[in-house]
C-alpha positions, -999 to +999 in steps of 0.1 A: -784+329+603-810+347+580-800+364+551-810+399+567-788+389+599-758+381+576-762+415+558-765+432+593-736+417+607-714+422+575-708+384+571-708+369+536-732+339+538-737+334+500-750+299+508-780+315+522-786+335+489-811+323+463-818+338+426-838+370+430-824+379+465-811+414+468-779+425+486-772+462+493-748+481+475-726+489+506-720+451+511-717+443+474-694+470+463-665+464+489-637+473+469-609+462+497-604+429+510-583+414+536-550+433+551-519+430+533-485+422+549-472+453+539-479+483+514-483+472+477-481+498+449-497+497+417-496+518+387-532+530+373-541+548+341-566+577+343-578+601+317-550+631+316-559+660+336-582+637+357-553+626+382-563+648+411-601+640+411-591+603+410-566+607+441-593+624+459-619+596+449-594+571+462-588+589+496-626+591+499-629+552+496-600+545+521-571+544+498-547+573+510-514+587+498-521+580+459-496+603+442-486+616+406-454+633+399-457+669+393-436+700+384-441+736+391-455+756+359-468+789+351-499+798+330-504+834+317-533+854+328-550+883+314-566+900+345-553+914+377-517+927+383-499+892+380-493+880+344-485+847+355-500+821+379-480+790+393-496+756+394-484+720+396-489+699+362-484+661+362-452+652+346-467+617+334-503+626+325-526+599+330-506+579+355-513+573+393-491+555+417-515+541+444-505+524+477-527+495+493-526+482+528-555+459+519-559+437+489-579+454+463-608+436+447-600+446+411-632+444+392-653+462+421-628+488+424-631+496+385-669+494+388-671+518+415-646+542+398-668+548+371-642+557+345-620+577+370-594+549+367-595+532+335-570+504+340-540+490+361-508+485+348-505+446+344-483+417+330-502+387+314-533+401+330-520+404+365-518+436+381-481+444+386-469+454+422-441+480+420-415+478+447-412+505+472-379+515+467-389+522+429-416+547+443-389+563+462-368+570+433-395+581+412-405+607+441-369+624+433-379+629+397-396+663+400-365+675+419-340+663+392-362+679+363-363+713+381-324+713+386-323+705+349-348+733+339-329+755+363-295+747+346-311+752+309-324+785+322-290+795+333-273+781+301-298+805+279-280+835+298-247+825+289-227+845+261-194+845+243-169+857+267-186+847+298-168+826+322-185+795+334-180+763+355-184+729+338-210+708+359-209+674+344-186+651+322-149+647+322-141+685+325-163+687+355-149+714+382-131+734+353-138+771+351-137+781+314-141+813+293-165+808+264-153+819+230-184+812+211-221+794+214-240+777+186-269+754+186-269+748+224-233+740+223-203+759+240-169+764+227-137+773+246-100+768+244-084+744+269-048+756+276-041+722+294-052+704+262-026+720+240-048+750+233-073+728+216-107+741+212-133+722+232-172+719+232-195+714+260-235+714+259-245+746+276-271+727+298-238+716+316-225+751+322-231+773+352-223+810+347-197+825+370-211+855+385-188+885+391 
């Protein structure tokens, strides 16, 4: 088999190559190797605010479903009727979670990425594969953060005299009447505890609507 035949058929005949021979970039730069038995997830670092371009680049190169956790935020605008515009912002800037169904050829992948991916999280120089169950748990992080922020927003509306439900902690399920609020802590009198004043972080309360 000649060098040209090896190149045309995609077969790696390195024993036929000599110093000075040219191998086309399409053959030289293949960044994915053999099929894996399942999905292998890896954590990549990238430049902050370049997560979405990196995800798009991976998809164009056969690596689909790369993911970074995001949350909904709002930015102010000065033109038009709307004063705020909604957008998705990464929770962990500079990190990507990438699934592979074929073995990555690391040095070629980074060479072709041209800075879009700066490195892969490794231990002792070996890329660290993350269990899929861990990725599944992380995908719930944005929902949890949104719930916490919603509670914090609700807590900012609390005032002395309001009634609120305790959402977390040993008093979860209690409905209390707030006597005072200071530095993010709500205070109330608990008759079942001998008329003692009890304190709870306002983030753990939900206002009772009349």
